[in-house]
TORDREN-839900 format. One line per 3 residues: number of its first residue (from 1); their letters; for each residue x, y, z of C-alpha. Coordinates in pm, whole numbers. Layout:
NUM) A) X:Y:Z | ...
***
This chain:
1) MVL) 7125:11180:5237 | 7370:11401:5407 | 7581:11614:5187
4) KEK) 7927:11682:5308 | 8033:12036:5269 | 8363:12081:5118
7) KNT) 8580:12325:5294 | 8714:12581:5063 | 9068:12611:5168
10) KTT) 9262:12875:4992 | 9627:12808:4963 | 9867:13075:4861
13) KRD) 10137:12953:4639 | 10480:13130:4636 | 10553:13250:4292
16) DSP) 10928:13251:4233 | 10905:13320:3866 | 11191:13516:3704
19) KKN) 10949:13783:3588 | 10867:13891:3945 | 11237:13883:4056
22) APK) 11353:14086:3754 | 11284:14431:3908 | 11499:14347:4213
25) AKD) 11790:14235:3998 | 11753:14546:3789 | 11759:14768:4099
28) QKS) 12072:14590:4226 | 12247:14637:3894 | 12151:15003:3883
31) SDK) 12280:15050:4239 | 12615:14886:4153 | 12647:15105:3849
34) ENK) 12577:15415:4058 | 12836:15314:4319 | 13098:15254:4050
37) KKK) 13023:15595:3903 | 13065:15760:4242 | 13394:15578:4300
40) DEL) 13522:15688:3960 | 13420:16047:4031 | 13592:16034:4372
43) KEL) 13907:15891:4218 | 13908:16161:3951 | 13854:16429:4215
46) KEQ) 14145:16297:4424 | 14370:16298:4118 | 14267:16655:4037
49) VSF) 14334:16766:4396 | 14678:16597:4385 | 14756:16765:4053
52) EKD) 14657:17109:4183 | 14859:17052:4500 | 15172:16965:4297
55) RAL) 15109:17264:4075 | 15081:17494:4376 | 15409:17355:4517
58) RLS) 15586:17409:4184 | 15458:17765:4159 | 15567:17832:4516
61) AEF) 15916:17695:4443 | 15942:17899:4123 | 15839:18214:4310
64) ENY) 16102:18150:4579 | 16367:18101:4309 | 16253:18424:4143
67) KKR) 16284:18612:4473 | 16633:18474:4533 | 16742:18553:4176
70) SQR) 16604:18906:4202 | 16782:18957:4533 | 17111:18835:4384
73) EIN) 17071:19074:4092 | 17005:19362:4332 | 17308:19267:4542
76) DFK) 17529:19238:4232 | 17411:19577:4114 | 17500:19731:4449
79) KFA) 17841:19560:4448 | 17942:19644:4093 | 17763:19973:4027
82) NES) 18092:20164:4065 | 18298:19928:3849 | 18345:20178:3563
85) IFR) 18466:20445:3807 | 18725:20215:3959 | 18844:20110:3615
88) QLL) 18927:20474:3542 | 19097:20519:3879 | 19329:20226:3810
91) SVV) 19526:20431:3558 | 19570:20702:3823 | 19712:20444:4062
94) DNL) 19943:20314:3789 | 20082:20663:3730 | 20131:20723:4102
97) ERA) 20320:20395:4138 | 20543:20485:3845 | 20608:20824:4004
100) ISA) 20701:20653:4333 | 20941:20418:4153 | 21104:20709:3970
103) AQE) 21125:20927:4282 | 21315:20655:4468 | 21604:20713:4226
106) TPE) 21614:21088:4303 | 21604:21120:4683 | 21654:21499:4671
109) ESS) 21286:21534:4583 | 21182:21383:4916 | 20886:21618:4980
112) LFE) 20733:21544:4639 | 20800:21175:4690 | 20620:21174:5025
115) GVK) 20324:21361:4876 | 20287:21109:4594 | 20315:20817:4837
118) LTH) 20046:20970:5060 | 19810:21019:4763 | 19867:20660:4652
121) KDI) 19802:20532:5004 | 19472:20724:5025 | 19348:20583:4695
124) IKL) 19441:20228:4794 | 19252:20279:5121 | 18951:20397:4920
127) FET) 18977:20083:4707 | 18977:19863:5016 | 18662:20038:5144
130) FNV) 18481:19932:4826 | 18636:19582:4820 | 18880:19655:4538
133) KAV) 19204:19462:4580 | 19510:19374:4375 | 19545:19034:4209
136) EAE) 19821:18821:4359 | 20061:18744:4079 | 20436:18766:4150
139) NKA) 20597:18423:4213 | 20254:18261:4171 | 20164:17993:3919
142) FDP) 20032:18153:3600 | 19650:18158:3601 | 19483:18270:3276
145) NFH) 19172:18362:3475 | 19363:18644:3650 | 19689:18692:3460
148) QAV) 19768:18804:3106 | 20106:18686:2981 | 20294:18952:2785
151) TQE) 20612:18754:2730 | 20813:18457:2858 | 21148:18451:3037
154) ETD) 21384:18156:3027 | 21500:18068:3377 | 21578:17764:3589
157) EVP) 21532:17947:3920 | 21157:17887:3936 | 20925:17619:3796
160) DNT) 20780:17655:3448 | 20471:17874:3412 | 20553:18088:3714
163) VTT) 20499:18465:3714 | 20845:18619:3743 | 20760:18986:3687
166) VLQ) 20442:19194:3717 | 20438:19466:3453 | 20099:19602:3555
169) KGY) 19889:19505:3855 | 19551:19340:3810 | 19251:19421:4031
172) LLH) 18939:19250:4165 | 18609:19409:4266 | 18421:19181:4507
175) ERL) 18617:18884:4364 | 18519:18985:4008 | 18814:19057:3782
178) IRP) 18805:19413:3650 | 19158:19405:3507 | 19400:19114:3464
181) AMV) 19761:19144:3577 | 20009:19193:3290 | 20291:18952:3365
184) VVS) 20609:18782:3247 | 20598:18402:3275 | 20891:18165:3330
187) KGV) 21004:17915:3071 | 21249:17631:3125 | 21603:17681:2992
190) KKE) 21688:17442:2709 | 22012:17255:2782 | 22180:17026:2533
193) TEE) 22360:16734:2698 | 22693:16595:2582 | 22514:16280:2468
196) TEE) 22293:16484:2239 | 22593:16666:2094 | 22771:16336:2032
199) TKE) 22461:16200:1863 | 22447:16502:1634 | 22817:16466:1546
202) N) 22770:16100:1461
***
């Protein structure tokens, strides 16, 4: 009797059980989580960089404004440092102008008159050197920023609120008012018509 030998054939079966695939899924999940974390960190870093950039720009702008403001203050100080001196000189000019007006009525004192006029001219020239100039007032519309009304004058020769007389000159230092002009301002003349009179009588 011949015995047939059975061939032992080993077959490898593929095991697709969830237990063996679990580590791969876990690794994938961990990798996704890590990528998300990196993206979040990158986003946060970009936002921080943007914030710091804006902050630097604001600080730079503030510093430029500070420099400009400081320069303006220095320039203003240079312009108006002598303001108090010029204020005191204005009364000297006023007196000289009064003397000139009075001397015109007594021509026999011509030498004194010429001396006063020359002194006045020199002071006015000094004023111009330091940008001190008189306020325009006569026959101009009344401006409370530059004129100070002392009284009103009824007249129909000029429009209402017009400066008719300058009692004392005003002065500017670099366009800043250091003394307003003392002026007389026009006021319309009140006229009663015949119709108004008739109405009153009736």
